N, C-alpha and C positions, 0 to 999 in steps of 0.2 A: 130561395132566401129564407133562412130560419129566423123567426121573430121571437125575441125573448122579452118579457115584461118584467121590469125590476123597479126598485124605488129610485136608485141613483146610479149614475155612471161617472167614473173618474177617468179622464183621458190623460195619461201620463202619471207614472207612479214614482216621481222623484221625491225629495223630502216633503214638499207640500202636498202632493197628491197622495202619497202613502199615508201621511198623517191624517188627511181629511177622510180618505177611504176607511181607515181604521176606526176613526171616531164614529163615523156613520154606521159601520158594521157593528161596533160595540153597543150602539144605541138600539140595535135590533132591526135595522133596515136591511133590505136585500140590495147589496151594493156590488157592482162590477168594477173592478180595477183593471185598466188596460195599460200594458207597457210593452214596447217593442224591444227594449234593450235590457237594462238591469233595474230591478226594483230598488229604490233608494236614490237613484239618479247619480249625478256627478260626485256629490259630496263624499260618500263612503268609498268610492272606487277610483275616482280620478281627481279628487279635490281635497276637501277639508281634512279627511282622516289620513290618507297617505302622505300628504304634504306635511302634516304636523308630526308624523313619525320621522320623516327625514329631518325636519327642523329640530326635533328633540335630540336626535343623534348628533346633528351638527353643533347644537348648543353645548352638548357634553364635550365634544372635541375642543371647542373654544374655551370652555371652562378649565380643561386640563392645561391648555396653553397659558391661561391666566394664573395658574396655580403658583408658579415660582415666586411671584412677587408678594404672595400672601400666605402660602402654606408650605413652600419647599419645592424641590426639584420634582418634576413629573414629565412624562412623555406619553404619547399615544400614536399608534399607527392606524389611521382611518381605514376601514374596510367597508365599502358601500354594500357589499353582498349581504351583510348582516341586516341592514335596514331593508334591503330589497326582499329578503326572506320574510321579514315581519309584515311588509306590505302584502306580499303574495299570500302568506299563510294565515296571518292573524286579522288583517284589515279586510281583505277582499275575498277570502276563500278561493284564491286563484280566479278572481273576477267571476264568481258564481253567486247568484242571488237566491239560491234555494232557501236559505235561512229566512230571508226577508219575505219571500213568497209564502213560506209556511207560517210565518208570524201573522200575515194578513189573513190567510185562510183560517187560521185558528181563531181569529176574531169573528168568523162567520162570513168573511168576504168571498167573492167569486173572482178568481184571477183569470185573465185572458191575455195570452201572449200574442201580440200583434200590433198593428197600427190602427188606431181609432180615428175615424173620419166622421165629422158631424154631417147629419143628413136631415137638417131641419130641426126645429125646436124639440128638445127632449129625445132626440133620436141619434144613435151612433152606429156606424157600420164597422165591422171588423171582418174582412174577407166576405164570406157568404152569410155571415150572421148579422142580424140587426138587433140592437138593444134599445128598447123603448123605456124611458125613465119617467115614472109617475111624478116625482118631485123635481127632477132636473139633472143637468149635466154640469160637471166642473172640468175645466181644462187646466192642466198643469204640465205643459209640454216642455218647459224649461228653455235653455239656450244651448248653442253650440259654439265652439271656438271660431273666432272671426279671423280670416286670412285677409290682411289688407291687400289692395290691388297694386302690389309692388311688382314690377316686371321681373319675371324669373322666380318669384317666391314659391308659387305652387309647384313648380318643377324641381325645386331644390330639396324635395323630401323633408320639409320642416317638421319638427316635432310640435305637438300641442300638448295640453294636459292629458289627452287620451293616450299619449305615447310615453311621456317622460317617466311616469310612475311605474311603467312596466320594465324599464331597463334594468339590467343586472350589474352593469359596471358603469360608473360615472365617466363621462368623456374627459379626455385630457384637456380639451378647451371647448368652451360653449359661448355662443352669442345668444343673448336674451333680447328679443325684440319686444319692447314694451316695459316701461318703468312704473307699472302699477303694482298692486299688492301681490298678485300671483308671481309676476316676473321677478320682483325683488326678493320674495321669500325663497324661491328656487335658486336665484343667483347667489345669494349669500350662503345657503346651505351647501350647494355644490362647490362653491369656492372653498369652504371649510373642509370639504372632503378631498380637496386637491386639484379641482378643475381650475383652469385659467378662464375667468369669466369677463365678458364685456356686455354691459347693458346699454342698449340704444333706445333713447326716448326722444321722439320728435318734438315734444313740447319743451318749454324752457326749464322745466324742473320735473323731477320724479315725484310720484305720489301727488299728482296734480289736484285731485279732489280734496286733499288735506290742507292744513294750514302751511303757509310757506316756511314757518319755523321748523315744522316736522320734516319737510322735504330737505331743508338745509342740514339738519342734524343727521338724518339717515344717510344722506349723500356723503357727509364727512366720515361717518363710521365705515360705510362700505368702501370708500376710497382708502381709508387707513388700513383696511383688511386686504388691500391689493386688487379690488375689483375696479375695472375701468368703466366708469360711469360717464356716458356721453349724452348730453342733452342739447336740445335746440337744433338738431340736424337730423332730418328724416332719412330713412333708407330709400334710395332711389332705384336700386337694382340688387338682385341676389342671384348668385351663380353657384351651382354645385360642381366642384371640380374633382379630380382624381385624389386630391389630398384633403378635401373638406368643403367648406362653404365660404364664399367670399361675398361680403356685403359692401356696396358702395354707398356712401352718404352724400347728402346734398352739399356738404362743404368740400367734397372732392376726396376725402380720405377713404381708406378701405380697411375693413376688418376681416380677418380670416380666422376660422375656427373649425374644429372637427364637426360640430353639430350646431344647429340653430333651433331655439325654442321660440315659438310665436305666442306671446302673451299680451296681445294688443286689443283685448276686448272680446265681447261675445255677441252673437246675433240671436234674436228670438226664434224659436221653432214654431212659426205660424203658418208656413206654407204647407199645403197638402193635407190639412186637417179639416177642410170643409167649411171654413169660415164664411164663405159666400152663401152657403145654404141657410145661414142665420142672419144674413144681411150685413156681414162684416167684410172688410177688405184685408185679405191675407198679406198684402204688401204694406199695410200700415206699420209704421215704425215710430218709436222703438218698442212700444208695448200696447197692450189692450187697456182701454179705459174702463175702470171699475168704480163702483160707488163705495160707501163706507161699510157695506156688508159684503163686498167682493162680487156683487152682481155686475155682469158685463152690461155697460150702457147700451141702450137701444135694442136689447134682446129679451126674450122670455125664457125663463127656467135655465139660465146659463150663468155660471160663476167662473172666475179665473183666479188662480193663486200662484204664488211663486214668481220667478224671474219675469214671466210674460206680463205680470200685472204692473210692473214698473215702479214699485215702491221701494225697491232695494233688492239687488241680486245676491241675497244672503240666505243661507239655510235657516237661520233664526227668523228671518222675515217670512219665509215660506211657511214655517210651522205656525207663526203668529197669525198669518192670514188664513191658514187652514182652520184654526179654531174659530175664527170669525165667520167663515163660510159655513162651517158645521152648525153653529148656532142658528144661522139664518135658514139653512135647509131644514133643520129639525124644528124650526118654529119656536125656539126658546123665547120665553116672555121677556127676559132681561138681556136681550142680545147685546153682545159687545160690538163696538164699531171700530173700524180701522183708523188709527191715528198715525201721523207721519212726522210730528214735531220732535220726536225723540228716537229716531232711528240710530242705532249704534253699529259700529263696525270696528274691526281690529285687523291690522296688518301684522303678521307674526314674524317680522324681522327681529333682529336683536340690535337695538332696543325695539320692543313692541310699540306700535302706534295705535292707540285706542282713541276713538272720537265718537261724539254723539251730537245730534242736532245740527245747528248751523255753524259754519265757519264765520270768522270775522267778516270776510268779504260778502258772504251770503246775507248775513244779518244787516250789514250796511245797505246792500242792494234792496232789502225789504223795507228800507226806510226807518229802521229802528234807531233809537238813541243808544249807540253802542259804547260801552266801556270795556276795557280789556285788562285782565290781570295775568301776568306771566311769571313763572318761577322756574329756576334751574333745579331739577331734581337731584343732580349730582352733588349740590352743596347742601341738601337737606341732611339731617342727622343720619337717616338710614342710607342715603346715597353715599355719604362720606364713609360710613362703616362698610358698605358693599365694596367700594374700591373699584378695581378694574371691571369695566363693563357697566359702569353706572351712568352712562350718558342718558340724559332725559330732560323733559320739561313738562310743566302743567300750564295750560292756557285756558282761561275762562272767558266766555263771551257773555256779557251781561246786557240785558235790556234794562237800561237805567230808569226808564219811565215806570216800568212795572216792578222793578227790583227783583227780577228772576233771571236765572241763567237760561239762555236759549241755545247754548252750545258749549262744548268743552273738549279738550284734547289732553290725553295723558300718554306721554312717551317715556319709555324707560323699562327697566326690568319689571315684568308682570304688568306692563302698561295696560293691557286689556282688563286685568282684574281690578287695578286701581280705578279704572273708568267706572266701575259699578256705582260708586256713590254719586258721581256726576250724572250717570244715566238716570238714576232715581230723581236727582234734583231737577233735571230738565224735564223728565216725564211728568212728575207731580207738581211742577212749577213751584218748588219750595222757595220761599222768600230768602234772599241772600242773607238777611239778618239771622235766619235760623241756622245757616251754616256756621255762623260765628259762635253760636251757643252750643254747638256739639262738643262732645269730649272725644278727642282723637287719640287713639292708642299710640304710645311712644315706645320705641322708635319704629315707625312703619313708613312705607313708601307713600301711602295715601295721606299721611299727616302733612306731606308737602303741600297739600291744598291750602294749608294755613298761610304759606308764603305767597301763593297766588292771590288769596283773599287780601293779604296785607298789601300786595302791590295794587290791587283795586282801590283800597283805602288811601294809599299814598298818592294816587292820582286824583283824589278828590271825590271818589264815589261815596255816596251816602249809604253806608251799610249799618243801619241802626243796631244798637246793642253790640257794637264792636268792642268787646272787652277781652278778646282772645289774644293771647301771645302768639308770636309766630313759632315755627318749628324749632328754630335754633335757640330761642330764649329759654327753653326748658331742657336743653341738652346738657 
């Protein structure tokens, strides 16, 4: 056994691990980054980046189809091979992480290809090598696609996100098992490229973590585009036949397609990494408990960041947590602490669904005095100008006792970007009265916030200094 003494070891070099390892290396520490697959994790190779390339192309297709009503006759012949080439050549380097590895090494890091296994506090094994960390170890092993225990599913050769972004030709028909963000993004994009798509969601609505209004709006848009959205009936069996895949639902109906994509959640990669050697249960679900500095509860010299920390399975959360862990490991005097009251997220359907903080239901469950303001983005000045594809809404969740927003949703064109002002308001606990005193550029999508604020006022919410006109009063 070869023993190597270093300052820190990072097990798992996905978005959070790579960020953390890079920060520590740039600070001058001797850092070992361990990864068995691809440095960068799911996001650049099997998630955020390739999916947005497909979505960008699919949105262009849809815009051309909308052109006749606003700009004149136009036509397009979708060709999925173009976006497949972009994913292979521009986004993933044909699923090669050499650039990412070189970037880390250039910062002074030591990269090790393999599976890291904890071997007691501050000690990690990779094959016949042991790495002993003076300051500590951080685990950032991420998650893997979850295959629900549906009879026949595992034998039906289902696609997951690890498969669908490598295909060269979109299937003639596709079943998407799961009505969450990933499933809906792929469903809409492939439908626009010409695939016949059916979405199966066991719960009573798609986008279950979001506001019901968001689910209803997106469902309406998807169905209008020809996507078969089925909710409230779980898949009970899956069979691969000579002509494709057959899925039987709890209501007795059957759906048949060429291929099936499973987008029904993810499971943390906690088994086989030696958690028991530091007193943790590898079967613990759904995540590892960490404190405000990302230290793993009940352990010594161990941090966890990213999906396994359970604060939000998003690339931006992993990077946020990496910065907090880095401060703690480096002993920064004014260390940042992890906050969870303003976690933002975006589903990149068309319309986009951006949200931050608590939903109305969550806020009420927390015992808050909740007031709600809702506005139709399509009837705002910018929405009216935009025309086709202007479906959207803004919903504000106010803690009336404190006079601050605790949650917000922005659905519509660039809904994720419009969310930014609400993200700041929730994060900084900006008084609702201050939002009334802002000057909102005209005509913009974010100016529709005035209509949502006006709805709050109309419902009797005390929003002092409310001397602001709504969006349409200045149109």
